[in-house]
C-alpha positions in Angstrom: 35.4 1.2 20.6 34.9 -2.6 20.1 31.2 -2.2 19.5 31.8 -0.7 16.1 34.0 -3.7 15.0 31.3 -6.0 16.3 28.7 -4.1 14.4 30.6 -4.5 11.1 31.1 -8.2 11.8 27.5 -8.8 12.8 26.2 -7.4 9.5 29.0 -8.6 7.2 30.2 -5.1 6.3 33.5 -4.6 4.6 36.1 -2.6 6.5 37.2 -0.8 3.4 36.4 2.3 1.3 35.0 5.7 2.2 32.6 6.2 5.1 30.7 9.5 5.4 30.0 10.2 9.1 27.0 12.4 9.6 28.2 14.8 12.4 25.8 17.2 14.1 28.2 18.1 16.8 26.3 16.3 19.6 27.8 13.7 21.8 26.7 10.7 19.7 28.1 12.0 16.4 31.4 13.3 17.9 31.8 9.8 19.5 31.1 8.2 16.2 33.7 10.3 14.3 36.3 9.9 17.0 35.8 6.1 17.3 35.8 5.5 13.5 39.1 7.3 13.3 40.8 5.7 16.3 39.6 2.1 16.0 41.8 -0.8 15.1 39.8 -1.1 11.9 40.4 2.5 10.8 43.3 1.6 8.5 40.9 0.1 6.0 38.5 3.0 6.1 38.6 6.5 4.7 36.6 8.8 7.0 34.8 11.9 5.8 32.5 14.2 7.9 29.3 15.7 6.7 27.2 18.4 8.6 23.7 19.5 7.6 22.6 22.9 9.0 18.8 22.9 9.2 18.7 26.7 9.8 16.1 26.2 12.5 18.0 27.5 15.5 19.6 30.7 14.2 23.0 31.4 15.8 23.0 28.2 17.7 22.8 26.2 14.4 25.7 28.3 13.0 27.6 27.6 16.2 27.1 23.8 15.7 28.4 24.0 12.1 31.5 25.9 13.1 32.2 23.5 16.0 32.1 20.5 13.6 34.2 22.4 11.1 36.9 23.1 13.8 36.7 19.5 15.1 37.4 18.1 11.6 40.2 20.5 11.1 41.8 19.4 14.4 41.3 15.7 13.6 42.4 16.1 9.9 39.1 14.9 8.5 37.6 16.1 5.2 34.6 18.2 6.0 31.5 18.9 3.9 28.5 21.0 4.9 25.1 21.9 3.6 22.6 24.6 4.7 18.9 24.4 3.9 15.7 26.3 5.0 13.9 23.4 6.5 11.1 25.5 7.9 10.3 27.0 4.5 10.5 23.6 2.8 8.1 22.1 5.4 5.6 24.9 4.9 5.8 24.7 1.1 5.2 20.9 1.1 2.8 20.9 4.0 4.7 18.5 6.2 6.1 18.5 9.7 9.4 20.2 10.4 10.8 16.9 11.6 9.8 15.1 8.4 11.2 17.9 6.2 14.5 17.9 8.1 14.9 14.2 7.7 14.0 14.2 4.0 16.4 17.1 3.1 19.2 15.8 5.3 19.2 12.2 3.9 18.7 13.5 0.4 21.9 15.5 0.7 23.8 12.7 2.4 22.9 10.3 -0.4 23.8 12.8 -3.1 27.2 13.4 -1.3 27.8 9.7 -1.1 27.3 9.4 -4.9 29.7 12.3 -5.5 32.4 10.8 -3.3 31.7 7.2 -4.3 31.3 6.4 -0.6 30.7 2.8 0.6 28.7 3.8 3.6 26.8 6.7 5.3 27.2 6.3 9.0 24.8 8.0 11.4 25.1 8.1 15.2 21.8 6.7 16.4 22.5 4.8 19.7 20.8 2.2 21.8 18.7 4.8 23.7 17.5 6.2 20.4 16.6 2.6 19.4 14.6 2.0 22.6 12.8 5.3 22.3 11.8 4.4 18.7 10.5 1.1 19.9 8.4 2.8 22.5 7.2 5.4 20.1 6.2 2.7 17.6 4.3 0.7 20.2 2.4 3.8 21.4 1.4 4.6 17.8 0.6 0.9 17.0 2.9 -1.4 15.1 3.8 -5.0 14.2 7.1 -6.8 14.1 8.5 -4.3 11.7 8.0 -1.4 14.1 9.1 -3.6 17.0 12.4 -4.0 15.2 13.3 -0.4 16.1 15.8 1.6 14.0 17.2 -0.4 11.0 20.9 -1.0 11.7 21.7 -1.3 8.0 19.6 0.0 5.0 21.6 -0.1 1.8 24.7 2.0 2.3 23.2 3.7 5.4 24.7 2.2 8.6 24.3 2.9 12.3 27.5 1.6 14.0 26.5 2.9 17.5 23.0 1.5 17.5 23.6 -1.0 20.3 25.8 1.4 22.4 23.9 3.0 25.4 24.1 6.8 25.6 25.8 6.6 29.0 28.7 4.6 27.4 29.0 7.2 24.7 29.3 10.0 27.2 31.9 8.0 29.2 33.9 7.4 26.0 34.0 11.2 25.3 35.1 12.0 28.9 37.8 9.4 28.8 39.2 10.9 25.6 38.7 14.5 26.6 36.4 15.3 23.7 33.7 18.1 24.0 30.5 18.4 22.1 27.6 20.8 21.7 24.0 20.4 22.8 20.9 21.1 20.8 18.7 23.3 23.0 15.5 21.8 21.5 16.5 18.4 23.0 15.7 19.9 26.5 12.0 20.5 25.7 9.1 18.2 25.5 7.7 19.7 22.3 8.3 16.5 20.4 6.8 13.1 21.5 10.3 11.6 21.3 11.6 14.1 23.8 8.7 13.4 26.1 9.5 9.7 26.0 13.2 10.4 26.6 12.7 12.7 29.6 9.7 11.1 31.3 9.2 7.5 30.2 12.8 6.1 29.8 13.9 7.2 33.3 11.0 5.3 34.9 11.6 2.2 32.9 15.3 2.3 33.9 14.3 2.5 37.5 12.4 -0.8 37.0 15.2 -2.3 34.9 18.6 -0.4 34.9 19.6 -2.4 31.8 16.4 -1.5 29.9 18.3 0.0 27.0 20.3 -3.2 26.4 17.1 -5.3 26.9 15.3 -3.3 24.3 18.2 -3.6 21.9 18.2 -7.4 22.3 14.4 -7.5 21.7 14.6 -5.4 18.6 17.4 -7.7 17.2 15.2 -10.8 17.8 12.1 -9.0 16.3 14.1 -7.9 13.3 15.4 -11.4 12.6 11.9 -13.0 12.9 10.4 -10.2 10.7 13.1 -10.6 8.0 12.5 -14.3 7.9 8.7 -13.9 7.5 9.2 -11.1 4.9 11.6 -13.4 2.9 9.0 -16.2 3.0 6.3 -13.9 1.7 8.6 -12.5 -1.0 9.5 -16.0 -2.2 5.9 -16.9 -2.7 5.4 -13.6 -4.7 8.5 -14.1 -6.8 7.7 -13.5 -10.5 4.1 -12.5 -9.8 4.5 -8.7 -9.3 3.4 -6.7 -12.4 4.0 -3.0 -12.9 0.3 -1.9 -12.5 -1.5 -5.1 -11.5 -1.0 -8.2 -9.4 -3.3 -11.2 -9.6 -3.3 -13.9 -7.0 -5.8 -16.7 -6.2 -7.7 -16.2 -3.0 -7.2 -19.8 -2.1 -3.4 -19.5 -2.4 -3.4 -16.5 -0.1 -5.6 -18.0 2.6 -3.7 -21.3 2.5 -0.7 -19.4 4.0 -0.3 -18.8 7.7 -1.6 -15.4 8.7 1.8 -13.8 9.3 2.8 -14.8 5.8 -0.5 -13.9 4.1 -0.5 -10.4 5.7 3.0 -9.7 4.6 2.2 -10.9 1.1 -0.7 -8.3 0.9 1.6 -5.6 2.4 4.4 -6.3 -0.1 2.0 -6.3 -3.1 0.5 -2.9 -2.0 4.0 -1.4 -1.4 5.2 -2.7 -4.8 2.3 -1.0 -6.5 2.7 2.2 -4.3 -0.8 1.9 -3.0 -1.6 3.1 0.5 -1.2 0.3 3.1 -2.2 0.2 6.8 -3.2 -2.5 9.3 -6.9 -1.9 8.5 -6.2 -2.1 4.7 -4.5 -5.5 5.2 -7.3 -6.9 7.4 -10.0 -5.8 4.9 -8.1 -7.4 2.0 -7.7 -10.7 3.9 -11.4 -10.6 4.7 -12.1 -10.1 1.0 -10.0 -13.3 0.4 -11.7 -15.3 3.1 -15.4 -14.3 2.7 -15.9 -16.3 -0.5 -18.2 -13.7 -2.1 -18.2 -13.9 -5.9 -16.9 -10.4 -6.5 -16.3 -7.3 -4.4 -14.0 -4.3 -4.5 -12.0 -2.1 -2.0 -10.9 1.4 -3.0 -7.6 2.3 -1.4 -5.5 5.4 -1.7 -3.7 5.1 -5.0 -5.5 2.0 -6.2 -7.9 -0.8 -5.5 -8.2 -4.5 -4.7 -11.1 -6.4 -6.2 -12.2 -10.0 -6.0 -13.1 -11.6 -9.3 -14.6 -14.8 -8.1 -11.6 -16.9 -6.9 -9.0 -14.3 -7.7 -7.8 -11.1 -6.0 -6.7 -8.3 -8.4 -4.5 -5.6 -7.0 -4.3 -2.5 -9.1 -2.6 1.0 -8.9 -4.4 2.4 -11.9 -7.4 4.4 -10.7 -8.4 4.9 -14.3 -9.3 1.2 -14.4 -12.0 1.7 -11.8 -15.5 0.7 -13.2 -16.3 3.3 -15.9 -19.8 4.7 -15.9 -21.8 5.8 -18.9 -25.3 7.3 -19.2 -28.1 5.9 -21.3 -28.4 7.4 -24.8 -30.4 6.7 -28.0 -28.7 5.8 -31.3 -30.2 6.2 -34.8 -29.2 4.8 -38.2 -26.2 6.7 -39.6 -24.8 7.5 -36.1 -21.7 6.3 -34.3 -20.9 7.0 -30.7 -17.6 6.4 -28.9 -17.5 5.4 -25.2 -13.9 6.4 -24.5 -13.9 5.1 -20.9 -15.0 1.7 -22.2 -12.8 1.8 -25.3 -15.8 1.0 -27.4 -17.3 2.5 -30.6 -21.0 1.8 -31.4 -22.3 2.2 -34.9 -25.8 2.0 -36.2 -27.0 1.7 -39.8 -30.1 0.8 -41.7 -30.1 -1.9 -44.5 -33.0 -2.4 -46.9 -33.6 -6.0 -48.0 -30.5 -7.3 -46.2 -28.6 -9.8 -48.3 -26.6 -11.1 -45.3 -27.6 -11.4 -41.7 -24.9 -12.7 -39.3 -25.4 -12.1 -35.6 -22.4 -12.3 -33.4 -21.7 -11.4 -29.7 -20.8 -7.9 -30.9 -22.8 -7.3 -34.1 -26.6 -7.4 -34.1 -29.2 -7.4 -36.9 -32.7 -6.4 -35.8 -35.9 -6.5 -37.9 -36.9 -2.9 -38.2 -40.6 -3.6 -37.9 -40.1 -5.4 -34.6 -38.2 -2.6 -32.9 -40.5 -0.6 -30.7 -39.4 3.1 -30.6 -35.8 4.1 -30.6 -32.9 1.9 -29.7 -31.1 3.0 -26.6 -27.6 2.0 -25.3 -27.5 1.8 -21.5 -26.1 -0.1 -18.5 -28.1 -3.0 -17.2 -31.2 -2.3 -15.1 -32.8 -4.2 -12.3 -35.4 -6.6 -13.8 -33.7 -6.9 -17.2 -34.4 -10.3 -18.9 -32.8 -11.8 -21.9 -34.1 -14.5 -24.2 -31.4 -16.0 -26.4 -32.2 -18.0 -29.5 -33.0 -21.6 -28.8 -33.9 -20.9 -25.2 -37.5 -21.4 -24.1 -38.5 -18.6 -21.7 -36.5 -15.8 -20.2 -33.2 -15.5 -18.3 -32.5 -12.9 -15.7 -29.6 -10.8 -17.0 -28.2 -10.5 -13.5 -28.1 -14.2 -13.0 -26.7 -14.8 -16.4 -23.8 -12.5 -15.8 -23.2 -14.2 -12.4 -23.3 -17.6 -14.0 -20.8 -16.5 -16.6 -18.6 -15.3 -13.7 -18.6 -11.7 -14.9 -17.1 -9.7 -11.9 -19.6 -7.4 -10.1 -17.5 -4.3 -10.8 -17.7 -5.1 -14.6 -21.4 -5.8 -14.9 -22.5 -2.1 -15.0 -20.0 -1.5 -17.8 -21.5 -3.9 -20.3 -23.6 -2.0 -22.9 -27.2 -3.3 -23.2 -29.2 -2.5 -26.4 -32.9 -2.0 -25.6 -36.1 -0.6 -27.1 -39.4 0.3 -25.4 -40.3 -3.4 -24.9 -37.0 -4.3 -23.2 -33.6 -5.9 -24.0 -32.7 -6.4 -27.6 -29.1 -7.5 -27.1 -26.2 -7.6 -24.6 -22.7 -6.8 -25.7 -20.6 -10.0 -25.3 -23.6 -12.3 -24.7 -25.6 -11.9 -27.9 -29.0 -10.8 -29.3 -32.5 -11.5 -27.8 -34.6 -13.6 -30.1 -37.5 -11.2 -30.0 -36.5 -8.9 -32.9 -34.0 -11.0 -34.8 -33.8 -10.3 -38.5 -33.8 -12.7 -41.4 -32.2 -12.5 -44.8 -34.3 -10.1 -47.0 -35.7 -8.1 -44.0 -35.3 -4.4 -43.5 -32.6 -4.3 -40.9 -31.2 -2.1 -38.2 -27.6 -3.2 -37.7 -25.6 -2.2 -34.6 -21.9 -3.1 -34.3 -19.8 -2.6 -31.2 -16.1 -2.7 -31.6 -13.0 -1.6 -29.7 -12.0 1.9 -30.6 -8.6 0.7 -31.4 -10.2 -1.9 -33.7 -11.1 0.6 -36.3 -14.3 0.2 -38.4 -17.6 -1.1 -37.0 -18.3 -3.4 -39.9 -18.7 -7.1 -38.9 
């Protein structure tokens, strides 16, 4: 069958080493095995057959296994088989029978390929399967990736019959006097694919008798275009992909053409193992375009947030904005805020010999503190009066001016008494209750937990 040689040539595959042919016993896989053994390229290849019994059809499934075993004995081909309770696995892992069958089958085939040091695993998907997949993807909604149909090559997995119509496969078997078995479930419309095969494909072939070949040509063109766009996106992201976080300037993203920008987003999310869908990609691009100072999207398995001009993709849910409740702190106490990785210590000093305020250590004149000191997130209406500034500053506006991302603003500890803000972690103390040397002082230090002692 010349199409197999053409397939190897098209995708630059070496005609050497071991090839495991997945053989179900159906027409397609029998044709694949026979053609791989009989082709002019067969001298360079060592062919092995592998059959997976899904144990879904009782005696019929056992019949198929015995048919393939006998076929391999007659052809002189090494035969390997595996049996697995697919229905039980699907129920246990709460997935469809189809998905479970595929997962278990390919897992075994790859394991067998490792054991045999095989170059390729060949499956018998044909041009009609490819056209059906194209239609199925279009019905469900897809882009160029889904319009590319079934991948012809994925690592060591190859599909040499992918551009051969089913009618040509059946004619090949007739001409060589080879029989095959039929899976009875293929005759029902229980699965969407079968419905397309039995009801949609015949109608399309009435409109265009060469529809299978036309669909194959379209998927090839779509795949070539998609691979080019994916490569262009990957080149831009080269060296930027971290294990748990990826940062990219919004301006860099929106400067790209939309097909590249959307693929960049998709590649980042896939790299981080974060849920990705068409809607996710559109929402993230909107986040890049809208120019808001800071916003955040929560996705399955992670998040994307805008920190002013930068998009930050993360797969660490634990890094979502931590919350903490307001609490009072008295001299002699220390409190750890584990989610913020902060430790807050309070002490009282009589006649302080040293007063040195920083952005994280604050000295308050005891007589000027009204009531207890509380540690809390910012509140609406908070104002802050730093030393040397006449008047008051809105804490919200100050955080915005300092380009503190919105998602971080509620994680910044604010020290306050009954009269309002005393200090803001990272910004400094309010001038209202600032202590001087020799005053009776309440000192509060805020340090990273990993930083050890609270002393300034």
